C-alpha positions as CSV (number, residue, x, y, z in Angstrom):
1,M,0.0,0.0,0.0
2,K,1.5,3.3,-1.0
3,N,1.6,6.0,1.6
4,K,-1.1,8.7,1.3
5,M,1.4,11.4,2.4
6,F,5.1,11.6,1.9
7,S,6.8,10.2,5.0
8,R,9.3,13.0,5.3
9,I,6.8,15.8,4.8
10,N,8.2,17.6,7.9
11,D,11.7,17.7,6.2
12,L,10.5,19.9,3.3
13,L,12.1,23.4,3.2
14,D,9.9,26.0,4.8
15,G,9.6,29.7,5.4
16,T,9.3,32.9,3.5
17,A,11.6,34.2,0.8
18,P,13.4,37.4,1.5
19,D,12.2,40.6,-0.1
20,N,15.1,41.3,-2.4
21,V,14.4,41.2,-6.2
22,I,16.9,40.3,-8.9
23,N,16.4,41.7,-12.3
24,G,15.9,38.8,-14.6
25,C,13.4,36.0,-15.6
26,M,12.7,32.6,-14.1
27,V,11.5,30.2,-16.8
28,L,9.6,27.1,-15.6
29,E,8.8,24.0,-17.7
30,G,5.7,22.0,-17.0
31,G,5.4,18.2,-16.8
32,A,2.5,17.6,-14.3
33,F,4.0,15.8,-11.2
34,R,7.5,16.0,-12.6
35,G,7.1,19.6,-11.4
36,V,7.8,18.5,-7.9
37,Y,11.5,18.6,-9.0
38,T,11.0,22.3,-9.8
39,E,9.5,22.8,-6.4
40,G,12.7,21.5,-4.7
41,V,14.8,23.8,-6.9
42,L,12.7,26.9,-6.3
43,D,12.5,26.3,-2.5
44,F,16.3,26.2,-2.3
45,L,16.7,29.3,-4.5
46,M,14.1,31.2,-2.5
47,Q,15.8,30.2,0.8
48,N,19.0,31.7,-0.6
49,G,17.6,34.9,-2.0
50,I,17.2,34.1,-5.7
51,N,13.9,36.0,-6.3
52,M,13.7,37.0,-10.0
53,S,11.7,40.0,-11.1
54,C,9.8,38.0,-13.6
55,T,8.6,34.4,-13.7
56,V,7.0,32.7,-16.8
57,G,5.6,29.2,-16.4
58,V,3.8,26.6,-18.3
59,S,1.3,24.2,-16.9
60,A,2.7,22.9,-13.5
61,G,5.4,25.6,-14.0
62,A,2.7,28.3,-13.8
63,I,1.3,26.8,-10.6
64,N,4.7,26.6,-9.1
65,G,5.5,30.1,-10.3
66,A,2.6,31.5,-8.3
67,N,4.0,30.2,-5.1
68,Y,7.4,31.3,-6.1
69,V,6.2,34.9,-6.6
70,S,4.3,34.8,-3.4
71,G,7.5,33.8,-1.6
72,Q,6.1,30.8,0.1
73,I,8.9,28.2,0.5
74,G,7.5,24.7,0.6
75,R,3.9,25.5,-0.2
76,S,3.9,23.9,-3.7
77,A,5.6,20.8,-2.4
78,R,3.2,20.5,0.6
79,T,0.3,20.6,-1.8
80,N,1.5,17.7,-3.9
81,L,3.1,15.6,-1.2
82,K,0.2,16.0,1.3
83,H,-2.8,16.0,-1.0
84,R,-1.8,13.8,-4.0
85,H,-4.5,11.2,-2.9
86,N,-7.3,13.7,-2.3
87,N,-9.8,13.0,-5.0
88,D,-10.9,16.6,-5.1
89,Y,-7.3,17.5,-6.1
90,V,-6.4,14.6,-8.3
91,G,-9.1,12.1,-9.3
92,L,-12.8,11.6,-9.8
93,G,-13.7,14.6,-7.5
94,A,-11.6,16.8,-9.7
95,V,-13.2,15.4,-12.9
96,R,-16.7,16.0,-11.5
97,K,-16.1,19.5,-10.3
98,N,-13.6,20.9,-12.8
99,D,-13.9,18.7,-15.9
100,G,-10.2,17.7,-15.7
101,I,-7.7,15.6,-13.9
102,I,-6.6,18.4,-11.6
103,G,-9.0,20.0,-9.1
104,F,-8.5,23.7,-9.4
105,D,-11.4,24.5,-7.0
106,F,-9.4,22.6,-4.4
107,L,-6.1,24.3,-5.4
108,F,-7.4,27.8,-5.4
109,N,-10.2,27.6,-2.7
110,E,-10.2,24.6,-0.4
111,L,-6.4,24.7,0.2
112,E,-6.8,28.3,1.5
113,K,-8.3,26.9,4.7
114,T,-5.2,25.0,5.7
115,D,-2.3,26.6,3.8
116,P,-3.3,30.2,2.8
117,F,-1.9,31.8,-0.3
118,N,-0.1,35.1,0.3
119,K,-2.1,37.2,-2.3
120,E,-0.8,40.4,-0.8
121,R,2.8,39.6,-1.7
122,F,1.8,37.9,-4.9
123,F,0.2,41.0,-6.3
124,E,3.0,43.3,-5.4
125,P,4.0,45.2,-8.6
126,S,7.7,44.5,-8.2
127,R,7.5,41.0,-9.6
128,R,5.8,39.7,-12.7
129,L,4.1,36.3,-13.3
130,V,3.2,35.2,-16.7
131,A,1.2,32.0,-17.5
132,V,1.5,30.5,-20.9
133,V,-1.7,29.2,-22.5
134,T,-2.7,27.9,-25.9
135,N,-5.6,29.4,-27.8
136,L,-7.6,26.6,-29.4
137,L,-8.9,28.9,-32.1
138,T,-5.6,30.0,-33.4
139,G,-3.3,27.2,-32.2
140,E,-0.9,29.8,-30.8
141,A,0.6,30.5,-27.4
142,E,-0.5,33.5,-25.4
143,Y,1.2,35.0,-22.4
144,I,-1.2,36.2,-19.7
145,E,0.3,38.4,-16.9
146,K,-0.9,38.9,-13.4
147,D,-1.4,42.6,-13.6
148,S,-3.3,42.6,-16.9
149,Q,-7.1,42.9,-17.1
150,R,-7.4,39.1,-17.4
151,D,-7.8,36.7,-14.5
152,I,-4.4,35.3,-13.7
153,F,-5.8,32.4,-11.8
154,Q,-8.1,31.5,-14.7
155,A,-5.0,31.7,-16.9
156,I,-3.1,29.3,-14.6
157,R,-6.0,27.0,-14.7
158,A,-5.9,27.0,-18.5
159,S,-2.2,26.7,-18.6
160,A,-2.4,23.5,-16.5
161,S,-5.4,21.9,-18.3
162,L,-4.0,19.1,-20.3
163,P,-5.3,18.2,-23.7
164,F,-7.4,15.0,-24.1
165,V,-8.2,14.8,-20.4
166,S,-9.5,18.3,-19.7
167,K,-12.2,20.5,-21.2
168,P,-11.1,23.9,-22.5
169,V,-11.0,26.8,-20.1
170,Y,-12.6,30.0,-21.3
171,I,-11.0,33.4,-20.9
172,D,-12.8,36.4,-22.4
173,G,-15.1,33.9,-24.3
174,K,-12.2,32.1,-26.0
175,P,-11.2,28.4,-25.3
176,Y,-7.7,27.7,-24.0
177,L,-5.7,24.7,-22.9
178,D,-2.2,23.8,-21.6
179,G,0.4,26.3,-22.9
180,G,2.8,23.3,-23.3
181,C,0.8,22.3,-26.3
182,V,2.8,24.9,-28.2
183,C,5.6,26.1,-26.0
184,K,6.9,23.8,-23.3
185,I,9.9,25.9,-22.2
186,P,9.2,29.7,-22.8
187,Y,12.8,30.9,-22.7
188,Q,12.3,32.7,-26.0
189,W,9.6,34.9,-24.5
190,A,12.1,35.9,-21.8
191,I,14.7,36.8,-24.4
192,N,12.2,38.7,-26.4
193,E,11.2,40.7,-23.3
194,G,14.8,41.8,-23.1
195,Y,15.9,40.0,-20.0
196,D,19.7,39.6,-19.7
197,K,19.6,37.1,-16.9
198,I,17.4,34.0,-17.5
199,I,17.2,30.9,-15.3
200,V,15.5,27.9,-16.9
201,I,14.3,25.0,-14.7
202,K,13.6,21.9,-16.7
203,T,11.8,18.7,-15.5
204,R,13.7,16.3,-17.8
205,D,17.4,15.6,-17.7
206,A,19.7,17.5,-20.1
207,G,20.0,14.6,-22.6
208,F,16.3,13.7,-22.8
209,R,14.5,14.1,-26.2
210,K,11.0,12.9,-27.0
211,P,10.6,10.1,-29.5
212,I,9.0,11.6,-32.6
213,S,5.3,10.8,-32.8
214,K,4.0,8.4,-35.4
215,T,1.3,9.2,-38.1
216,E,-1.4,7.9,-35.7
217,T,-0.8,10.9,-33.4
218,S,-1.9,13.3,-36.1
219,K,-5.0,11.3,-36.7
220,I,-5.8,11.2,-32.9
221,C,-5.3,15.0,-32.6
222,N,-7.4,15.7,-35.7
223,A,-10.2,13.5,-34.4
224,A,-10.2,14.9,-30.9
225,Y,-10.0,18.5,-32.0
226,R,-11.7,18.5,-35.3
227,N,-13.4,21.8,-34.4
228,Y,-10.0,23.4,-33.8
229,P,-7.9,22.5,-36.9
230,E,-5.1,25.0,-36.2
231,F,-4.7,23.6,-32.7
232,A,-4.9,20.0,-33.8
233,E,-2.1,20.6,-36.4
234,I,0.3,22.2,-33.9
235,L,-0.5,19.6,-31.2
236,A,0.6,16.8,-33.6
237,K,4.0,18.5,-33.9
238,N,4.5,18.9,-30.2
239,D,7.3,16.4,-29.8
240,I,9.3,17.9,-32.7
241,M,9.0,21.4,-31.3
242,Y,10.0,20.3,-27.8
243,N,13.2,18.6,-29.1
244,S,14.0,21.8,-31.0
245,E,13.6,23.8,-27.8
246,C,15.9,21.5,-25.9
247,D,18.6,21.7,-28.7
248,E,18.5,25.5,-28.7
249,L,18.6,25.7,-24.9
250,D,21.7,23.6,-24.9
251,E,23.4,26.1,-27.3
252,L,22.2,29.1,-25.3
253,S,23.5,27.6,-22.1
254,K,26.9,26.9,-23.6
255,K,27.1,30.5,-24.7
256,G,26.2,31.7,-21.2
257,R,23.0,33.4,-22.4
258,V,20.8,31.4,-20.1
259,F,21.4,29.3,-17.0
260,V,19.7,25.9,-17.0
261,I,19.0,23.7,-14.0
262,S,17.8,20.2,-15.0
263,P,17.6,16.9,-13.2
264,S,21.0,15.3,-12.7
265,E,19.5,11.9,-13.4
266,P,16.7,10.6,-15.6
267,I,13.2,11.1,-14.2
268,N,11.4,7.8,-14.1
269,I,7.9,8.8,-12.9
270,N,4.7,9.2,-14.9
271,R,2.9,12.5,-15.3
272,F,0.4,11.6,-12.6
273,E,2.6,9.6,-10.3
274,S,0.8,8.4,-7.2
275,D,3.7,7.2,-5.2
276,T,4.4,10.0,-2.8
277,E,7.7,8.5,-1.8
278,K,9.0,8.8,-5.3
279,L,7.7,12.3,-5.6
280,G,9.4,13.2,-2.3
281,E,12.7,11.8,-3.6
282,L,12.2,14.0,-6.7
283,Y,11.7,17.1,-4.6
284,F,15.0,16.5,-2.7
285,L,16.8,15.8,-6.0
286,G,15.7,19.3,-7.0
287,V,17.0,20.7,-3.7
288,E,20.3,18.9,-4.2
289,D,20.7,19.9,-7.8
290,A,20.0,23.6,-6.9
291,K,22.5,23.4,-4.1
292,N,25.2,21.9,-6.5
293,S,24.5,24.6,-9.1
294,F,24.3,27.5,-6.8
295,D,27.9,28.8,-7.0
296,A,27.8,28.7,-10.8
297,L,24.4,30.4,-10.8
298,C,25.7,33.2,-8.6
299,K,28.6,33.7,-11.0
300,Y,26.2,33.8,-14.0
301,L,24.0,36.4,-12.3
302,N,26.9,38.6,-11.5
303,S,28.6,38.3,-14.9
304,E,28.4,40.8,-17.7
305,K,25.7,40.4,-20.4
306,T,26.4,37.6,-22.9
307,E,24.9,38.0,-26.4
308,A,23.0,35.1,-27.9
C-alpha cells in the first residue's frame, strides 16, 4: 500500500523568501507531477535569496510560479506531497467539479483553509508572473500576466489543463488549454522581453529528447480537436518542437546566455505519479541539484551580459 502522504513531509524546506528582487526572468517548464522537481529547486533558491523580477511558467510551472512569486517556501511541495491522494485535487472529484484531472477548486479555494496563499505579496507590482496558455482557435501560445485585465488564476487553470483529459478553459469567451501544447519551455519569451539574466528550470534531464510521434498521433489530434484544426495541427507537432527547444537551450546555455538547471539523473515517474515517496525523492533531488548549481548560478547572475 502506497503512503497517502510523503513520510518526510516535515523535512521539506519551509519559510518565507526574503524581499530582495533580482532583475531577470525565471522560466519554468511543466510536466505535471514532474514539477515536484522544480519545487525543490525553487525552494532552495528562495531560501537563498534568488527572487527573480519576472517568472514565466507553463502548466505545472505556472502553478509553481505562483507560489514562487508569493515567496512561500514549501507550499507547492506541501500541496503535492500531502494531497496527492485527495480526489478533489487529483481524481474523480476533480473530474466532476472541474472537468479535468486536476481540481482547481481545491487548489485555489479549499487549500486556503489549511495553507493560505499570500495574495498580498503575490500581487506586489515589483514582480511579474506570466502564465503560458494555448488558444484553441488559433493554435498559438498566449502569455497572460498577473497585472493585466485578465484573471491570472483562470490563466493558470488554463495553462495546466492538459489536452485530451481536460475540457477547454474559457477566458474572455475564448477556449484555452495547456500552454505546453505549443511552448513547453518559454525561454524565447524571456529573451524577447529583453531580460539579460534568464534561469531555466527543466523537468527532464539534459539529454532527454522525445521520440517523434507516429502518423497515428496526427489522426488522434485531428479526431479529438476537429473543431479546432489549427490547434490539432500544432499539437501533432508537439514532440518535434520540444526537441528543438531543448537543442536550442543547450546552445544558449553553452554561450552563457541562459542558466539551465535540470535533473541530474533521468526522471522515471509518470505524469500523474501516485507514489508520494517517489515524488518526495524527486523534490529532494531538486534541492540537491540547486545546491550543487548555486555557485555557478551566482557567478552567472553577477557576470556581464552575454549575447546570444
